[in-house]
N, C-alpha and C positions, 0 to 999 in steps of 0.2 A: 195710782193704784200701787199698792205696794210696789207699783208692782209692775211697772214695766222695768224689769231688771236689766242690768247692764254688765257687759263683760269687757274688761281690758286686759286681764291676765297679768296683773302686776306681781302676783304670787305672794302677797302677804295675807296669809290665811285665806279668807274667801271674800272676793269683791262682788258685790251684787248691785254692781252698778247695774198694751197692752190694742117685683115685676118679672116677667119671663121673656127671655129673648130667644135666640135661635138654638139654644141648648146644645144637644149632642152634635148636630150638624156643624154648628160654629166651633164647637170644641175640638173637632177633628179636622177641620179645614183651615184655610188661611185666615189671618186676622182681618176683621172688618174695620179696624180702627187705625192700624198702622198703614196709612194709605200710600199708594204709588201713583205717579202721574201716568204710567203706562203699564198695562198688563200684557204679558207675553208668555207664550208656551214654547217659543222657539228654543231649540237646543244649540243653536249656532253661537259661537263665541262672540261674534260682533254684535248680534242682536241682544244677547244677555248683557254684554258690557253697556250697551246703550240704555237698556232698561234699568240697570243698576245706577247709572249716572242720573237718571231721571227720577229716582225714588226720593221722596220727601217725607220725613218723619212728621207725623201729626199724632199727638197724644189722644187716646180714645176716651170714651165715656165710661166713667167709673161704674155707674149703676148697670149699664148694659154688660160690662165685663164681669161684674160680680154675679149677675144673674146667669150668665153663660157658664161661669166656672164653679160657683158655689151655690147655685140655686137649689140643688138637692139638699145640701147641708142646711141651708136656711129653712127649708120646709120641715126637715126632721127636728131641728133645734126648736122651732116654733111649736111643734107638736109636743115635744118634751116639756116645754114650759107650761103647757096647759094640763099636764097630767095631774090626776087627783091625789096621788100620794107619792111618798119618797121613792119607794121601790119601783113603781111604774115609771117614774121620771128617770131613774138611773138607767133602766133598760133602754128607754128612748134616747137618752143622751149618749149612751154607748153606740147606738146606731148612727147618731149625728156625728160623733167623733170619728167613727170609721169612714164616713163619707168625706169628712175634712181631710183625713190622712190620705185617702185614695185620690183626692183631687190633686195632690202633689204640688200645692201652692206653698207648702212649708215642710221642712224636714226637721223633726225633733233631733237634737244633737246630744246635749249633755244636761246634767243637773249640777248643783253645787256639791262640794265635798268630794269624797272618794280619792283624796290626795294624801300622799305622805306628808305628815305635819309634825312639827315640834312646837311645844307650847308650854307656857307657865300658867295657863288658865284652867281652873278646875272644871271637871266634866259637868255640863248642864247646870250652870249657875245663872243662866239668863232664861227668860220664859221659853218654854218648850211647846211649840204649836206649829202646825203646818200652814197656817193662814194668818192674814192680818199683819199688823205692824209690830206686834208685841215682841217678836224675836229680836228686834233691834233695840229693845229697852235693856240697857246694860247696868242698871243701878245695883243689881245683886251680884255682879261678877266678883268671883274670888280669884285673885291673882297672886301667885307665889313669886318670890324673888329668884327662884331657881326653876329650871325645867322640871316638869313632872315625869317621873320615870314610867316605864311601861307597866311595872308591877303596881305602882301607886295608882295609875290610871285604871288598871283592871279592878283594884279595890273600890275606887270611886264609882265605877260602873255598877258593880255588885250592890253597893250601898244605895245607889239611885234606884235601881230596879226593885230592890226590897221596899224602899219608901213608896214607890208608885203603887205597889201591891198592898200598902197599908201596914207593912211589917217594919216598924222602926222609923227613925227620922233620917234625913239626909243633911249632914253637917260637914261639908267639905273643908271649911276653915279649921274646925277642930281637928279633923283627921290630918290635914297637912301640917299643922303645928305640932301634932304628936310625932310626926316624922322628921321634925327638925326644920321645916320650912318657915320662912318669914313671909308675912302677908303684905303685899304692895297696895297702896291706896290710890295711886295715880296711874292711869292707863293711857298708853299712846298707841295709836293706830295710824293707818295711812288712808288717803283718799286720792281719787283721780279726777273727779268732777264735783265741784262744790255746789251747794244749794244756790239756786238763782232767785229764790224767794224764801221769806220766813213765814209766809202765809200757807200753812199746811192744807188749807181748804181751797187754795187756788193753784194746785199743782197735782199732777198724777204721776210724777217721776219719783222712783225710789231714791235716786241720788239727792233729792230734796228732803224726803221724809225720813230717811234712815237716821239722820242726825237729829232732826227736829223732834222726832217722837220721844226723845229723851227729855224734852222740855215741856211736854203737855200730857196730861192724863185724860183718859176717856171714862165712860161710865163703868166699864168692867175691864179686867185684864186676865191674862193667863199667867200662872206662876211657873216655876222651873220644873214642876212635876207634871205639867200639862193640864192643870185644873183651873177652871174659870173661877175667879175670885172677885169680890167687890173692889172697885176703885173709887171714883167720885160718886158712884151710886152705892149707898150703903146696903140697899136691898131693893128688890123689885118683885112684881107679881104680873101674872098673865091672865087675862080674862078667859072664861070657860070656852068661848068660841075661838080662841087663839088669835084674835084680831088686835087686842089692846094691851100694850105693855106700859106699866106704871112704875117709874123709878123714883126712889126717895134719895135726893141729892144730899151728900155729906155736908153737914154744917161745920163751919170753921176752916174750910179749905180756901186758900186765897190765890189771887193772881199777884205776881211779883215782877218788878222791873228787872232789867239785866243787872242792876247793882244790888238787888236783893231787898228793895223797899216794897212793902206791902201796898198794893194798888187798890184792890177791891176784892170782896168775897166772891167766890164762885157760886153762881145760882143757876136754877133751872133755865132762866131766861138766856143765859150764856149758851146753853146747848141749843135752844131754839134759834138764837141768832146765828150760831155756827152753821146750822143746817140750812137756813135760808141763804146765808152768804155762799155756802157751797153750791147751791142751786143757781144763784145769781151769777157766780163766777164762771160756771160752765167750763171748767178746766180739765174735764175728763174723769171726774168722780161722779158726776150727776147720773150717768147712765146706770150706775150700780143700784140706785134706788128707784129707777123708773119702773113702774108697775109693782113696786114693793110697798113703799109708804103711800098711804092714801092721799090722793090729790097731787102727788109730785109730778106725774106725767102731764096733767092739765096745766099746772103752773109752768112747767118747762116749755111745753110745745103748743098750748092752746090758749094762752093768755089768761089762764086761770088765776084766781085770787089766792093770796097767801092765807087768807082766813080759812080756806077750804083744805089746806094741807094738814095732814094728820100728825103734826109734830109740834106740840104746844107745852109751854110752861103753864100749868094749872095752879101754881102757887110758887112761892119763892124757892121752895125746895122740892117741888114735885114736877116731874116731866112725864108727859103722856104721849106715846107714839101709837098711832093707829095704822094698821096695814090694810092693803087692798084685799088680801086673802091670807089665810094662815100660811106661814112659811116656817117649817121646823128649824131651818138653819138661821133664822133672823138673828137670834141672840149672838151667833158667832160673827155676824157682820159688825157688831158694835165695837170690836177691837180694831177696826180699820179707821183710817184718818178721816173718811167722809162723815163720820159721826163725832168728830172732835168738836169741842166748844171753842168759842172765841169770847174774849172779854168785851161785851157789847159796848160798855161805856168807853173803853179805850179805843175800840174800832171807830166809833162815832167821832171821838176826839181827834182822830187822825184823818178825818175826811171821808170815812167809810159811809156808805149809803146802802139802803135795802131796796129791792125791786130790780128785776132784770134790766129793764131799759135804763133806769137811773144809775145802776152800777156800771153798765157798759159805757154810758156817757161820761161818768166821772173818771172811770179808769182810762178811757181814751184821752181825756183832758189832762191826765196826770195829777189830778187833785187829791188822789188817795195816797197817803203817806204811811200806810199800814203794811207791816211785814216786808219791808225793803231789805234785801240781802246786803245792801251797803250800809245798813244802820241797825245794829243789834238792839238799840233803844226804840225801834219802831214796832216792837212786839213786846207783849208781856207773857209770863210763863207761869203755869200752875203745876209743873211736873217736878221730877226729882232733881233736875239740873237747870241752871240758868245759862243762856248763851252769852258769852262775854267777848268773843272775838271771832270774826269770820273774814279771813283773807283768802280769796279764791285761789290764789297761786302760791300760798305758803302754809297757813295754819288756821285751824278752827278749834276753839276752846269752849268747853262748858265746865261749870263748877257746881258743886253740890249746893242745892237750895236749902239753906238753913231753916227756912220757914215751911218747908214741905210737910204736908199733913202726915206723911208716912216716912219721915226722915230716918227713923231707926232701921228701916229696911235697906237703906242706901249704904252699900259697902265700900264705895270708892269716892274719893273727894273731887276728882276731876278726870275729864277725858280730853285728850288732845289729838286731833287728826292732823297729820303732816302730809303735805302734798308730795306724791311720789308717782311719777308716770312710768315707772318700770325700766328706765334707761340704765340703771346701775344695780342689777340684782346682787352682785358680789358685795357691794357696800351695804345693801339691805340685809343680807345674811349676816354680815359682821355686826351690824347694829342689833340684830335679834340675839345673836350669841352674847353680845355685851350688855344685854338687858335694856336697850333703848326701847325695843318693842317686845311684846309678850310672846310672839310666835309667828310662824309663817308656814305656808304650804311650800313643799320642796318640788322643784321642777327640773326635769332632765334638760329641757331646751335651754334654760338660762344658767345652767351649771350649778344651781344651789343643791340639787340632790347629790351631785358628786362631792361638793364641799362638805356636806353633812356626813357622807360615808367616809371621807378622808380623815376628818377630825374625831370620829367616833360618836358624834351626836345622833347619827341615824340609828346605830345599834342600841344606844342607851335610851333614847327618848321618842323615837318616831312611832307614829300610829297612823292608821288610815281614817281620815275624818268621815263623819256621817254624811250621807247624801241627804238631800232635802226635797221639798215639794216644788221648788222652783224649776221651771223647764225652759231651757234655751233652745233656740231653733234657727235654722237657716231659712230666710224668706226669699222667695223668687218674685222679682218685680214684674208684675203683669202689665203695668201701665206707666212706664217711666216718664217722668216729667222734668228731670234735672240731669244735666251731663257735666256740670262743673259748679263749684260754689260761686257765690256772687263775687268773691275776691279773685276768681280765676283759678283758684287752687283745686286740686283733686279733679282734674279734667280728664274726661274720657277721650280716647284717641280714635273713637269710631267715626267712620264716614256716615253720611246721611243714609246711604244704602244699608250699611251694617246696622244702624239703629233700627231701621224698618225690619230687617231680617230677624234681628233678635226679638223684637216685639212680636212678630208673626210667629216665630218658633215658640216663644213663651206662652202664647195663647193656644198652643196645641198640647193637649193633655199628655199624649204619648211622649212628646219631647220632654215635658217636665218630669214625667216618670223616669225617663232615661237619665236625667240629671240626678234625681234623688237616689236612684239605685246605683249610680256610679260614684256617689260621694261616700268614700270609705271612711266612716267616722272613727274607726279604730286607729287607722293610720294618722288621721288628723289629731286625734286625742293623745296619741302616743308622744307627739311632739312635746306636750306639756307634762303628761303623767308618767311617761316612760313605758316600756313594753309590758312590764309586769302589772301595771295598773290601767292600761289603756281601755279596758272594758268597764272598770269599776263604776264610773259615773255616767255611762252612756244612758241616755233616755230615748225611748222609741215611740212615745205617744205624747200628746200635749199635757193631758191631765196625769198626775201621779197615778200609777196603776193600782195602788192600794189606798187611794184617797177616800173612797166609800165602799161599802159592801151591802148586799141585800140582807134585810132582816127577815124577809119572808120569801118563800118560793114564788117565782114568777114564770108565766108562760107568755111568749111574745105572739104577735099577730100571725106568725107562720107556724105556731104550735111548738116552738122550741122551748124547752123547760130549763130554767136556771134554778138551782137549789138555794135555799137560805144560806147565807155566808159567802156567796159568790162575790169575788172581788170585782170592782169596776173594770179593771184591766182585762180580766178573763172574758167579760162580755164584749169589750171592744175587740179583743182578738178573734172571737167567734165571727163578728160581723165583718171585720176588715179582711179576714181570710177568704170570705165569699167574694170580695172585690179584688183583692190583690194578694195572692198566696205567698208573695216574696217578702211580706212585712211580718216581723215578729215584734210585739209591742212590750214585752217585759223588759225591765231594767237590766243593765249589766251585760247585754249581748250586742253584737253588731247587727242589729235587727233589720236594717234596710239595705245594706250593701249586697248586691247580687250582680256580678258582672254579666252573666248570661241574660238575666232579665233586662238589665240596662241596654244591652245590645239589641235585644228583641224589641224593646219599646222604641229604640232609635230607628230601627228598620221600618217599623210601622209609621213613625213620624215622617220619615223621609218619603215614604210612599204617599202619605196624605198631603204633605206640603208640596210635593212635586217640584215644578220649576218656579214656584212663587218666592223662593229664597235662594240665595247663593251661599254655598257651604265653603268654609266652615262658619258656624254661628259664633260670634264673639260675645263673651260674657264678662262683664266688668266685676272684679272682686276687689273692693277697696280695703286697704290694710294700713295700719299705723307703723311706719317704718322705723321709729325709734325704739320699738318694743321687740325684743328678739323673739319672743314667743309668737307674736302676731306675724312677724316676717316668716318664721318657719312654718306656721300653720297655713298661711296664704300659699306658700310654695307647695305644701303638701296637698292642699285642695286642688291646685292647678295640676299637679302631677297625677293624682289619682283619677281625676275626671278625664283628662286628656288620654291617659294610658288606657282607660277602660273604653272610652267612646271613640278614640282616635282623633288626633289633632287635625286630621283632614275634615273632621265633622264638627268638632267643638274646640274652640280655643278660649281658655280662661286668661283674660288679660288682667294682670296685677296693677292696680291703680294706687299710687302712693299718696298717703296723707302724712305730712311731715310733723303735724302737731296732733295731740289728742283732741283738741277742740275741733279741728277740721275733720278728724275721723268721726266724731260724734255728730257733727253738724248735718251731715247728709244721711245719717242712719238713726241712731238712738234719739237724737234731739230734732230730727226732722219734724216739722210742724204738721205735716200731712203726707198722704201718699205721693202727691205730685212733687214734693220736696226731696223725695228719696233719691240719692245720687249713687245708685248701684244697680246691678242686675241680680246679684245674690249678696245677702248680708247676714252674717251670723254673730252680730254684736248685741242682740237684744233677747230678752226672755220674759217670762211671766211667772210671778209667784201669786198663789191664790189669796183672795181677800177674805174669804169665809168658807164654810164647810159644805159646799155643794159643787158638783161638776160645772154648773153654769158659770162659776166664778172664772174658770178658764175659757169655756166655749163661747160665752157672750162676747169675748174680745174679737171674735171673727164674725159678729153680726154685721149685716149690711147697712146701707144708707148712712154711713158715717157713725153708726151707733157703736160699732166695735172698735176698741182702741188699737188693736194690733193689725187691723187691715192696712194701716199705713206701711207696715213692713212688707206687704206684698204689693205696694204701690197704689193702693186704692183709698179714696176718700180723705 
């Protein structure tokens, strides 16, 4: 999914690295899953010590815990999905999001951007859109050989705003040349984690797709003015009932090998093959179309036939997609990778097969040699660039596809990603100043902000970058299953008794609420942004607060009226305030930190937990020790939580990961909830795949359907 985003804070621009039980009673009492051999209510030291020694940690049942903690959210989200129109759905999703926030299983922290930045890249010369993969398509990027001054950037912003309104055109290249700039045709960036596959339909990690999206085109795209435009579909139509979309595929577009040799023409059959392959692979994209495309659910979960799936090539250049029910946002989904094509003939030539069981067997046997990250020749490309080099610990290179159907729109000749784990920010800054890289975000923690102020670049060129729709959050592990990596690295120092006590506390809602209200995000963020920008990119809800708005007035089931034009965030605020008055959901404020509320919730938790736990509760916070920002932020998190709640009640134990691979292994790249090696983790986030709130909220669906439940230790 675009869009399980990732944060390592390397500081080069923006790294974007998804039944009913005991309910309320279980939610406020002790854990039923973190078991103990002996239960005691004795307050004597000797008896308590004996009980602690006899505790044995046992991981609980994911479904029971989900129902206990997020059952209300699940019910509200299901009701929203059944709503008859967009506005009614938005109101119901606002109620569901309020319930998710109030559950305190996750704490929204930040979004991308909002940092002091210096750059040679012209304003908005890549696709401008809040969802999908298109904002990672860099073919239209205009890069100067010199930094762009504050006045020049202001001019470009005015020109862009006018063009969006239909008043004139936006030609940043001509403008920069008129100001004496030279245009650079080769772009260098950095990366922290390389793609592990070249098969965009067999991955749901942005770290895979953000590079590969430059090599493959979809049916439609967004341009840099935020307008949807044709790509491999020259045109399309929608039936009167809103159920059937017919796309006319562009003739004369081809697939190319990594060396630039034409392999086969792109056809409608390639889109059909891509969709079936995506369903067969079940790599975390398939749930996006569950209940959307006709027959997809039956094919995925009920042994249904591919013949009954509503995604068919009805001619060499005609693709027809049939939906289960009208979905106004469906066209916006098509810019995301789950609707990408594959070259069917090439896929089959590399051992690819169709059918869920057949694909699973072939994949397990290792007989499929398609899309291997170790071999750029194991994939063919129909996009603006061809992948020519992928070394996961050094360099990734794409070059302009000279046969690309729209090659005149491609403004750069190559993109090179260079591995950088953030260990030497001073050298990175020097490289940016010397033109090796086009720009970077400036950080107080790693010293780059001070360097830019000292040499004058801050005064001449710095600006505050735009924030985005991507939301990062801190997940609280409700059902931890891993306490060290298989290598033995990143090992928790907890005793068995402490493991049980942490689990028991985490399953208490008031304890979780104490943690999230004690987490001072402004202090945490100031480590990277500095005091003056510590609030700029703070996010306080999961969905972007201005993601959608009501087109008509709505009255909810309790008689509360929302006027036309009401933003989604305003509705969430109304509902969450009824549940927890300590939460403010708008961007740019420290909307969760409340020391008094945190202490009040802790007192309630201690009363409810009684003698079932031994205080303090130990919480593991894994950090990457080679990155100065990570180190400083981990220390800040420890300090603010312990200072607010008291170290006699909660201790945040900092657990060191010495490599970025180890840091990601137990968090961002954890295969499921059980593999999560943390108690709190703030290295993941989510960027929307299409234009509806469910693109965020579905990631917390139960029974393994929601991608981001693994960041709270479930499924």
